[in-house]
Every structure is written in C-alpha cells, then in structure tokens.
C-alpha positions in Angstrom: 25.2 -85.1 -34.4 24.0 -84.0 -37.8 21.8 -85.6 -40.3 20.2 -84.7 -43.6 17.0 -85.8 -45.1 15.3 -85.2 -48.5 11.9 -83.6 -48.0 9.3 -83.4 -50.8 6.5 -81.0 -50.1 3.6 -81.5 -52.5 0.2 -80.1 -53.2 -2.9 -82.2 -52.7 -3.7 -82.8 -56.3 -2.4 -82.4 -59.9 -2.9 -79.3 -61.9 -6.4 -78.7 -63.4 -7.0 -75.6 -65.6 -9.5 -73.2 -64.1 -11.6 -73.4 -67.3 -12.3 -77.1 -66.9 -13.2 -76.6 -63.2 -15.6 -73.9 -64.4 -17.5 -76.1 -66.8 -15.5 -75.8 -70.1 -15.1 -79.0 -72.1 -12.5 -79.3 -74.9 -11.7 -81.6 -77.8 -8.5 -82.4 -79.7 -6.8 -84.6 -82.1 -4.6 -87.7 -81.4 -1.9 -88.7 -83.8 1.3 -90.7 -84.2 4.0 -88.2 -85.2 6.1 -90.6 -87.2 3.1 -91.4 -89.4 2.7 -87.9 -90.8 3.4 -87.7 -94.5 4.4 -84.5 -96.3 6.0 -83.2 -99.4 9.1 -82.1 -97.6 9.8 -84.5 -94.7 12.6 -87.2 -95.1 10.4 -90.2 -94.7 9.2 -89.8 -91.1 6.8 -87.2 -89.6 9.0 -84.5 -88.0 8.6 -81.3 -86.0 7.9 -79.2 -89.1 5.0 -81.5 -89.9 3.8 -81.2 -86.3 3.9 -77.4 -86.6 1.7 -77.5 -89.7 -0.8 -79.7 -87.9 -0.8 -77.3 -84.9 -1.7 -74.4 -87.1 -4.4 -76.4 -88.9 -5.9 -78.0 -85.7 -5.8 -74.8 -83.6 -6.5 -72.0 -86.1 -8.8 -73.8 -88.6 -10.5 -76.6 -86.6 -10.7 -75.1 -83.1 -8.9 -78.0 -81.3 -7.6 -77.4 -77.8 -5.1 -80.2 -77.7 -2.9 -82.5 -79.9 -2.2 -85.9 -78.4 1.1 -87.5 -79.4 2.8 -90.9 -79.2 5.7 -90.9 -76.7 8.6 -88.9 -78.1 11.1 -90.7 -75.9 14.6 -91.5 -77.3 14.7 -94.6 -79.5 17.4 -96.6 -81.2 15.3 -96.4 -84.4 16.3 -99.8 -85.7 13.8 -102.4 -86.8 12.1 -104.5 -85.7 12.8 -104.3 -81.9 13.7 -100.7 -81.3 11.0 -98.6 -83.1 8.2 -98.9 -80.5 7.7 -95.6 -78.8 6.6 -97.6 -75.8 10.0 -99.4 -75.5 12.5 -96.5 -75.6 16.2 -96.5 -74.8 15.4 -93.5 -72.5 12.3 -91.8 -71.2 14.4 -88.8 -70.1 15.3 -87.6 -73.6 13.8 -87.1 -77.0 13.9 -89.1 -80.2 16.2 -87.1 -82.5 14.7 -88.7 -85.5 12.0 -86.1 -85.3 14.4 -83.2 -85.9 13.5 -81.2 -89.0 17.0 -81.1 -90.6 16.0 -78.2 -92.9 15.4 -76.0 -89.9 18.9 -76.5 -88.4 20.8 -73.3 -88.9 24.1 -75.0 -90.0 22.2 -76.8 -92.8 21.2 -73.5 -94.3 24.5 -71.7 -94.0 27.4 -74.2 -94.2 28.7 -74.8 -97.8 29.8 -78.4 -97.0 26.4 -79.3 -95.8 24.7 -77.6 -98.7 26.9 -79.4 -101.2 26.1 -82.8 -99.6 22.4 -82.0 -99.6 22.6 -81.2 -103.3 24.2 -84.5 -104.1 21.9 -86.6 -106.3 22.6 -89.7 -104.2 21.5 -88.0 -101.0 18.4 -86.6 -102.7 17.6 -90.1 -104.0 17.9 -91.6 -100.5 15.6 -88.9 -99.0 13.1 -89.3 -101.8 13.0 -93.1 -101.5 12.4 -92.8 -97.7 9.7 -90.2 -98.4 7.9 -92.4 -101.0 8.2 -95.6 -99.0 4.9 -97.1 -97.9 6.1 -97.6 -94.4 8.6 -95.6 -92.3 12.0 -97.0 -93.1 13.7 -96.1 -89.7 17.1 -97.4 -90.7 17.2 -95.4 -93.9 15.9 -92.2 -92.3 18.3 -92.5 -89.4 21.2 -93.0 -91.8 20.6 -90.0 -94.0 19.6 -87.6 -91.2 22.6 -88.7 -89.1 25.0 -88.1 -92.0 23.8 -84.6 -92.6 23.7 -83.7 -88.9 27.2 -85.0 -88.5 28.3 -82.4 -91.0 26.1 -79.7 -89.4 27.7 -80.5 -86.0 31.2 -80.0 -87.4 30.2 -76.6 -88.8 28.5 -75.7 -85.5 31.6 -76.4 -83.4 33.9 -74.6 -85.9 31.8 -71.5 -86.1 30.6 -71.1 -82.5 33.4 -72.3 -80.3 37.0 -71.5 -79.5 39.6 -73.5 -77.7 40.9 -77.1 -78.1 39.1 -80.3 -77.4 38.0 -81.3 -74.9 38.0 -77.8 -73.4 35.9 -75.6 -75.8 34.3 -72.3 -74.9 31.4 -70.6 -76.8 32.2 -67.5 -78.9 28.7 -66.7 -80.3 25.1 -66.4 -79.0 24.3 -69.7 -80.6 27.2 -71.4 -78.9 26.2 -69.9 -75.6 22.6 -71.1 -76.1 24.0 -74.7 -76.5 26.2 -74.3 -73.4 23.3 -73.0 -71.4 21.2 -76.1 -72.4 23.9 -78.5 -71.5 24.5 -76.8 -68.1 20.7 -76.9 -67.4 20.5 -80.6 -68.3 23.6 -81.4 -66.3 25.2 -84.7 -65.7 22.1 -86.6 -66.9 22.6 -85.4 -70.5 26.3 -86.0 -70.3 25.7 -89.6 -69.3 23.0 -90.0 -72.0 25.4 -88.8 -74.7 28.2 -90.8 -73.2 26.2 -94.0 -73.4 25.4 -93.3 -77.1 29.1 -92.9 -77.8 30.1 -96.0 -75.8 27.5 -98.1 -77.5 28.6 -96.9 -80.9 32.2 -97.8 -80.0 31.5 -101.2 -78.6 29.2 -102.1 -81.5 32.1 -101.3 -83.8 34.7 -103.2 -81.8 32.6 -106.1 -80.5 29.4 -106.8 -82.5 26.6 -104.7 -84.0 24.1 -106.2 -81.6 26.2 -106.1 -78.4 24.4 -104.7 -75.3 25.9 -102.9 -72.4 25.7 -105.9 -70.1 28.2 -107.5 -72.5 30.7 -104.6 -72.5 34.0 -105.1 -70.7 33.2 -105.0 -67.0 34.6 -101.5 -66.2 32.3 -99.9 -68.8 29.1 -101.4 -67.3 29.3 -98.9 -64.4 28.6 -95.3 -65.4 30.8 -93.9 -62.6 33.9 -96.0 -63.3 37.3 -94.4 -64.0 37.4 -96.1 -67.4 34.1 -94.5 -68.4 35.4 -91.1 -67.3 38.6 -91.6 -69.3 36.5 -92.6 -72.4 34.5 -89.4 -72.0 37.7 -87.2 -71.9 39.1 -89.0 -75.0 35.8 -88.8 -77.0 34.3 -85.5 -75.8 33.7 -84.4 -79.4 31.5 -87.5 -80.0 29.7 -87.0 -76.7 29.1 -83.4 -77.5 27.5 -84.5 -80.9 24.8 -86.4 -79.1 24.2 -83.5 -76.8 23.9 -81.3 -79.9 21.2 -83.6 -81.3 19.2 -83.3 -78.0 19.6 -79.6 -78.1 18.2 -79.4 -81.6 15.3 -81.6 -80.7 14.5 -79.6 -77.6 14.7 -76.3 -79.3 12.4 -77.3 -82.1 9.9 -78.9 -79.7 10.0 -75.8 -77.4 9.2 -73.6 -80.4 6.2 -75.8 -81.1 4.9 -75.3 -77.6 5.0 -71.5 -78.3 3.2 -72.2 -81.6 0.3 -74.0 -79.8 -0.2 -70.8 -77.7 -0.2 -68.7 -80.9 -2.8 -71.0 -82.4 -5.1 -70.4 -79.4 -4.8 -74.0 -77.9 -5.4 -73.9 -74.1 -3.7 -77.3 -73.6 -1.5 -77.6 -76.6 0.7 -80.7 -76.8 -0.4 -83.8 -74.8 2.5 -86.3 -74.4 2.3 -90.0 -73.7 4.6 -91.3 -71.0 5.6 -94.9 -71.5 5.5 -97.5 -68.7 9.2 -98.5 -68.9 12.3 -98.5 -71.1 14.6 -101.1 -72.7 16.8 -102.7 -70.0 19.6 -102.6 -72.5 19.2 -98.9 -73.2 20.4 -95.7 -71.7 18.1 -95.6 -68.7 18.9 -99.2 -67.8 22.6 -98.4 -67.8 22.2 -95.1 -65.9 19.7 -96.3 -63.3 20.9 -99.7 -62.3 20.5 -98.8 -58.6 16.7 -98.5 -58.9 15.9 -101.2 -61.4 15.1 -104.8 -60.6 17.0 -106.6 -63.4 16.1 -110.0 -61.9 12.5 -109.5 -62.9 10.3 -108.5 -65.8 6.9 -106.8 -65.5 3.7 -107.9 -67.3 0.2 -109.2 -66.5 -1.1 -112.4 -65.0 -2.9 -115.0 -67.1 -6.5 -114.0 -67.9 -9.2 -114.6 -70.6 -7.5 -112.1 -72.9 -4.0 -113.7 -72.6 -4.3 -117.2 -71.2 -0.5 -117.5 -70.8 -0.2 -114.1 -69.2 1.9 -111.2 -70.6 5.6 -110.3 -70.3 6.3 -106.8 -71.4 10.1 -107.1 -71.3 10.7 -104.2 -68.9 12.7 -104.3 -65.7 10.4 -102.8 -63.0 11.5 -100.1 -60.7 12.4 -101.4 -57.2 10.1 -99.5 -54.8 12.5 -99.8 -51.9 15.5 -98.5 -53.8 13.4 -95.9 -55.5 12.4 -94.5 -52.1 15.9 -94.8 -50.7 17.2 -92.6 -53.5 14.6 -89.9 -52.8 12.6 -90.7 -55.9 15.2 -88.7 -57.9 14.8 -90.8 -61.1 11.0 -90.8 -60.9 10.9 -87.0 -60.4 13.3 -86.4 -63.3 11.2 -88.6 -65.6 8.1 -86.6 -64.8 9.9 -83.2 -65.0 11.5 -84.0 -68.4 8.2 -85.2 -69.9 6.0 -82.4 -68.5 8.0 -79.5 -69.8 7.0 -79.6 -73.5 3.2 -79.3 -73.3 0.0 -78.9 -71.3 -0.9 -82.5 -70.6 0.6 -86.0 -70.1 -0.9 -89.4 -70.2 0.6 -91.9 -67.8 0.6 -95.3 -69.5 -0.6 -98.1 -67.2 -1.2 -95.7 -64.3 -1.7 -98.8 -62.1 2.1 -98.9 -61.9 1.9 -96.1 -59.4 0.1 -98.6 -57.1 1.3 -102.1 -58.1 3.1 -104.0 -60.8 3.0 -107.6 -61.8 6.6 -108.9 -61.4 7.8 -112.0 -63.2 11.1 -113.7 -62.1 13.3 -113.3 -65.1 13.3 -116.5 -67.3 10.0 -117.8 -65.8 6.5 -117.8 -67.3 4.0 -115.1 -66.2 2.0 -117.6 -64.3 4.9 -117.7 -61.8 4.7 -113.9 -61.1 3.2 -111.9 -58.3 2.1 -108.3 -57.6 4.5 -106.0 -56.0 3.1 -102.8 -54.3 4.5 -99.3 -54.4 4.1 -96.3 -52.1 1.2 -94.8 -54.2 0.7 -92.0 -51.7 4.3 -90.8 -52.3 4.3 -91.3 -56.0 1.0 -89.5 -56.4 2.3 -86.6 -54.3 5.4 -86.3 -56.6 3.2 -86.5 -59.6 1.0 -83.7 -58.2 4.1 -81.6 -57.4 5.6 -81.9 -60.9 2.2 -81.4 -62.6 1.6 -78.1 -60.7 5.1 -76.9 -61.4 4.6 -77.5 -65.1 1.0 -76.4 -65.1 0.2 -79.6 -67.0 -2.9 -81.8 -66.8 -2.4 -85.5 -66.0 -4.4 -88.4 -67.5 -4.0 -91.9 -66.1 -4.5 -94.8 -68.5 -6.7 -97.0 -66.3 -7.9 -99.6 -68.8 -8.4 -103.2 -68.0 -9.2 -104.6 -64.6 -8.7 -101.6 -62.3 -9.7 -102.1 -58.6 -12.2 -99.5 -57.3 -9.8 -98.4 -54.7 -7.3 -97.3 -57.3 -9.8 -95.0 -59.1 -10.9 -93.8 -55.6 -7.3 -92.6 -55.1 -6.8 -91.2 -58.6 -9.9 -89.0 -58.6 -9.0 -86.8 -55.5 -5.4 -86.7 -56.7 -6.6 -84.8 -59.8 -5.7 -87.5 -62.3 -8.2 -87.8 -65.2 -9.5 -91.2 -66.1 -9.0 -92.5 -69.7 -12.2 -93.8 -71.2 -12.3 -95.8 -74.5 -15.7 -96.0 -76.4 -15.2 -99.7 -77.2 -14.9 -100.6 -73.5 -17.5 -98.3 -72.0 -20.2 -101.0 -71.5 -23.0 -101.7 -69.0 -22.9 -104.9 -67.0 -25.4 -106.4 -69.4 -23.2 -105.6 -72.5 -24.9 -102.5 -73.9 -23.0 -99.2 -74.4 -23.0 -96.7 -71.6 -24.9 -93.5 -72.5 -22.8 -90.4 -72.7 -24.1 -89.1 -69.4 -22.5 -92.1 -67.6 -19.0 -90.9 -68.5 -17.2 -89.2 -65.5 -16.5 -85.5 -65.9 -12.9 -85.9 -64.7 -11.9 -88.0 -67.7 -10.6 -88.0 -71.3 -12.7 -90.0 -73.8 -11.5 -91.5 -77.1 -13.1 -93.8 -79.6 -10.1 -96.1 -79.9 -6.4 -96.3 -79.3 -3.1 -97.2 -81.0 -3.4 -100.8 -79.7 -7.0 -101.2 -81.0 -8.6 -101.2 -84.5 -9.5 -97.9 -86.1 -13.3 -97.3 -86.4 -13.3 -98.4 -90.0 -11.1 -101.4 -89.3 -13.3 -102.4 -86.3 -16.5 -102.3 -88.4 -15.0 -104.4 -91.2 -13.3 -106.8 -88.8 -9.9 -105.9 -90.3 -8.1 -106.8 -87.0 -9.8 -110.2 -86.9 -8.8 -110.9 -90.5 -5.2 -109.8 -89.8 -5.0 -112.1 -86.8 -6.4 -114.9 -88.7 -4.0 -114.4 -91.6 -1.1 -114.4 -89.1 -2.3 -117.6 -87.4 -2.9 -115.8 -84.0 -6.2 -117.6 -83.3 -5.9 -120.9 -81.5 -8.6 -122.4 -83.6 -11.1 -121.6 -86.4 -13.8 -121.7 -83.7 -12.1 -118.9 -81.8 -12.0 -116.8 -84.9 -15.7 -117.4 -85.6 -16.6 -116.6 -82.0 -14.8 -113.3 -82.1 -16.5 -112.5 -85.5 -19.9 -113.3 -84.0 -19.2 -111.1 -81.0 -18.1 -108.3 -83.2 -21.5 -108.4 -85.0 -23.3 -108.2 -81.6 -21.0 -105.2 -80.7 -21.9 -103.4 -83.9 -25.6 -103.9 -83.1 -25.0 -102.5 -79.7 -23.2 -99.4 -81.0 -26.0 -98.7 -83.6 -28.6 -99.1 -80.9 -26.8 -96.7 -78.6 -26.4 -94.1 -81.3 -30.1 -94.5 -82.2 -31.2 -94.2 -78.5 -29.3 -90.9 -78.2 -30.9 -89.5 -81.4 -27.6 -89.5 -83.3 -28.2 -92.3 -85.9 -29.3 -90.7 -89.2 -32.8 -91.8 -90.4 -31.3 -93.3 -93.5 -28.9 -95.5 -91.6 -30.2 -98.9 -90.5 -29.6 -100.0 -86.9 -29.0 -103.5 -88.3 -25.3 -104.0 -89.0 -26.2 -106.4 -91.9 -27.6 -103.3 -93.7 -24.9 -101.0 -92.4 -21.8 -102.9 -93.6 -19.3 -100.0 -93.6 -18.1 -97.4 -91.2 -19.0 -94.2 -93.2 -17.6 -90.8 -92.4 -21.1 -90.0 -91.1 -21.0 -92.9 -88.6 -17.5 -91.7 -87.5 -19.0 -88.3 -86.8 -21.9 -89.8 -84.9 -19.6 -91.8 -82.5 -17.5 -88.7 -81.8 -20.7 -86.6 -81.2 -21.8 -89.3 -78.8 -18.5 -88.9 -76.9 -18.7 -85.1 -77.1 -22.1 -85.1 -75.4 -20.5 -86.7 -72.3 -19.4 -84.7 -69.3 -15.8 -85.8 -70.0 -13.5 -82.8 -69.8 -11.7 -83.7 -73.0 -12.5 -85.8 -76.1 -9.8 -86.8 -78.6 -10.5 -87.9 -82.2 -7.8 -90.0 -83.7 -6.4 -88.5 -86.9 -6.7 -92.0 -88.5 -10.4 -92.0 -87.8 -10.9 -88.5 -89.1 -9.6 -89.5 -92.5 -11.0 -93.1 -92.7 -7.9 -95.2 -92.1 -8.6 -98.9 -92.1 -5.6 -100.6 -90.5 -4.4 -100.1 -87.0 -1.1 -98.7 -85.7 0.0 -101.6 -83.5 -1.2 -105.2 -83.3 -0.4 -106.4 -79.8 1.2 -109.8 -79.7 3.2 -109.2 -82.9 6.7 -107.8 -83.6 7.8 -108.2 -87.2 4.7 -110.1 -88.5 2.8 -106.8 -88.7 4.0 -103.3 -89.6 3.7 -102.0 -86.1 4.8 -98.4 -85.5 5.7 -97.7 -89.1 2.4 -97.2 -91.0 2.1 -93.8 -92.7 -1.1 -91.9 -93.1 -2.8 -92.1 -96.4 -3.0 -88.3 -96.6 -0.2 -85.8 -96.5 -0.2 -82.9 -94.1 -0.8 -80.6 -97.1 -3.9 -82.7 -98.0 -5.4 -82.5 -94.6 -6.2 -78.8 -94.8 -8.3 -79.5 -97.9 -10.1 -82.6 -96.6 -13.7 -82.0 -95.8 -14.0 -84.9 -93.4 -11.9 -83.5 -90.5 -13.5 -80.1 -91.1 -17.0 -81.5 -90.8 -16.2 -83.5 -87.6 -14.5 -80.5 -86.1 -17.5 -78.3 -86.7 -19.7 -80.8 -85.0 -17.4 -81.1 -82.0 -17.2 -77.3 -81.7 -21.0 -77.2 -81.1 -20.6 -78.7 -77.6 -16.9 -78.1 -77.1 -15.9 -74.6 -78.3 -12.6 -73.0 -77.3 -14.4 -70.0 -75.8 
C-alpha cells in the first residue's frame, strides 16, 4: 500500500532583519499609490511616480521603507470596485498602475505613437490628470486602449507561429514566455476569467457576475471553459501581457529601493479577502464558504455589527487542500518588497462568520488552525526575507498577541489608540519594540482633519450620526482627546514653549505639531515608525470613511502636491531630519 502526504516544514518564526535585532530602528513613509499626482501620469499614481518617490524618500530623506496600499488586482470601476481592500484577486497586480510610457512597444510602434499623438487621446489623458479625484473608468479606458495596440505590436514583433500556438523569436518574447511559465496555470486561469467576464458582460449584461454565467462556465475546469480558452487564446494572452508589464515594472522598483539605500524598501498591504464575484472567488470555490460572509459582531462602535461582504476561507477545506491557496497568496504578495502588513491578522486565529442574508447579530466566531497558518507565514516570510506586520487593532485577546510575538510578527500600533486604562496617552516607552507605529491610518482622519474635527463634520453632513446628541458627544470627546495629546507631548518635553496645552488656544494642527507627534512615536522602542504622506504635507480629508460607499470620495482622493512638488517642500524635509536623529539608516 502506498500513500502520499503534503509536508510543510517551517521555521519557528518570521524573518526579522539582523539590524533590527541588533538595536536599529527605522522610519518610513506610508502612501496611497493611486493618490500620487504628477505632471506626466495619466490621472492615477503609477509605477513611474512611485519610482520618483523612492528616490526622494531614500536618497534625500533617509527613509528605510515605503508603505503602500494593497496593489491587488481590481476591476477599477466605481463605486464598488475601486477599494484596494476588496480586490478581484489578491494573487495578481492592479494593471492600472502600469506606466504606459515605459512600455517598450509604446515607444517604438508607429501605430501606438500615432494614436498617442491624436488630440482626442491627449485630451482624455489631460482631463483625467487634471480631475480633482481619480476617475478610474476614464483612466482604465484610455490606458487599456493604448495597451491593446501595444500588445498587438508585441505579438507581431516578438513571436512566430499561428494562434493559439505561438513561439517567441526575440529576447523580449522569451522573457514574457518565461514569466508565463513561472506563473503557470494560476496566471492562465486569471487571464481566462478576465476574458470570460468580458465576453459574458458583452453577451448578457454589463453587470453580470460569474455565478450568473451559463452553468458550464462557472466551473474553471470544465470542457467548455477549456474550449473557450483555445478559441480566445489571443485575448487570454493580452491579460497575461498586462500582468507581465506590471510585474516587470514593480520588480524594477524593488531594485531601485536597493539603489536608494533602503534596507526594507517596499512594504505591501495584504487585504483580508477578495470579491466573491471576482477572479479568486471563481478560481477557489473549493476553499471558500459562499454560504457565509465575514464581519464583526455588534459593539459600541457598530451597534448593528459589521458585514464586510467577503466569503471566508473554510478552515477544513483549506487544510484538506494543503493550504495551497494560502501559500500562493503569501508568496505572490511577499515577492515585491521587504515587508508585508497582514490586514486583520486575527483572521489567522478566528473570523466572525455571518450566515449569508442574515444580520451580523446572528453570526458566530469560527476558529482556524493558527499554529499551521503561522508556520506557513513564517516559511514564506523567511523564503522572501520579508518582515511581517500584523494589523492587530480593536479588541484583540491577549492570547493572540502572545502567539504573534514569538512567531516574529510585528504588532501595529496607532497613536490615536495607544491609551492608558484611565484615558491618557501612553508614553513612548510603553510601545513594544516588536512593533510598527503610525499616527493614523487610511480609515481614520489625518492629523489635520482629526484636530479640526473634519471627520465629525463629514459624518454629520452625510447624516451618519443617529442624533445631534451623538454628534455633540463625539465632538466633546474629541476636545478631551486633544487635551490629552497636548498633555502627553508636554510631558515628554516635545511641546514647543509657544504652543498652549489648551486646545482652545491651539485650534489648528500646525506642521510643528505634526512633527512633535512623529517625534513622540520616534522616541519609542518600536522597530519601525511610518509617517503618512498626507500628514507630511498637511492634508485635511481622509482617504476612506468607513460606513460609506459613494457618499464620500473613498479611494480616489488625490494629493494636493505633485510628486515634483514634494522634493521642494520643506515640511517633509524638516520632519525627515527630525526622524533621522533617532532613526538613522546607519
């Protein structure tokens, strides 16, 4: 009798750089890539913009790391498919970030160049660039049009043979083929889904989802799906081409972080889940619990509870399949940088499941094999030589943090929430060393917005408070919090003598106060401190307002300054100089 078994041999903990273990402490910048403005991008921050920020942050400011929003593949259509935390796939990249001007075919092919010179195309690009917010549909449309032409030129100039059996004839063609072979069946299925969705939305309805496709096409391994692939291989290959371009440009940026002297480089955010109607939902039906949603039980923050709209992973089926999907997710997200943040790291231990169609109050916690998931996380982290940060905000049981620490996972500490039991702010010395500290996050108000109560005013304008009394209570609490922050800064000797510790006499969050708060964090033992780019340049309004979809411009707000302006702005330069005092690169 013979039997086979999948064996995963893992190290005891995740990768931690020697420098951190030897006492070094670093700082970096966190940003939303799509929000970057520049004189040359096409209306959304792209990989060229990120390259400019890498050079500025590493060479000029002395940053060790650049934290990014998830770069997962999105459908890029408003309002429901632009959140980087609700991707169509966590395995692949958002091709909207491709810098079209760097694509070889766009610089050499006459047809592409003629189209780029067309006044109507130029007008569309300029309109998207000048738009106050990221116009995802417009950017996707014009980029896709040009990349379609580039792809035709790419196939014509780099391949021989007849569809669907092509063979590479140039180094560039061989590079593409090597990429597709390395990515294997997973990339084929990703591209196949894109082509299938495109076809069904043309033949059925623009909003049709894969659960509504004709039955044979709902199963990735069906004969009908394979026949579609053979008939439409040219289209499938186009979507592989987009992933190749994105991967090549991102890989070049990793090299650029090394050249800029950044010991960590890019820090990626790994979303909790993906759209059940997207690529990952179609491809991984065997490990997803489609009969349930995940979320959070009712509490003081959300009296009705929360439903995040994701189908949770089934722990039994996940284990029965040898954790292949989980391993692939980690591997694909760890390969383009030196650190990763696991959103809602509690999901490695337990998730709140809600029977589909029922309110969150009817849900319950489902537990996972955290010992096995942490072991796989450690294995992939060590393989990639990448640091792991676990987003452990909210109510996290002590036993969870007791497991994460020895596993080498850094805690995620947010200044707003680091409070003593009596309400005051924890001194910097109380932050754990094995942590990453930030002032605020994408789901919270910026420092300027927090101080002015911009988030409270926005919620009030949108009718999100149950009563005027609730709004007033939150406003009163904010004034008490501001007093607490000023008291903490004063106690640590950071509040300038000319700044009052009474918030009535300190009505605005000045650049000096922004500096003080980050110095406060920098004095902590935390291995890493990140400053949000929005805070470095005094942005008032926040990235995302939880509880809203189209009522608020979530995930599409652009920075007030261009990438070119940043290098001339004294505010980031001054803050960086202060952070370097306690967190130098060497």
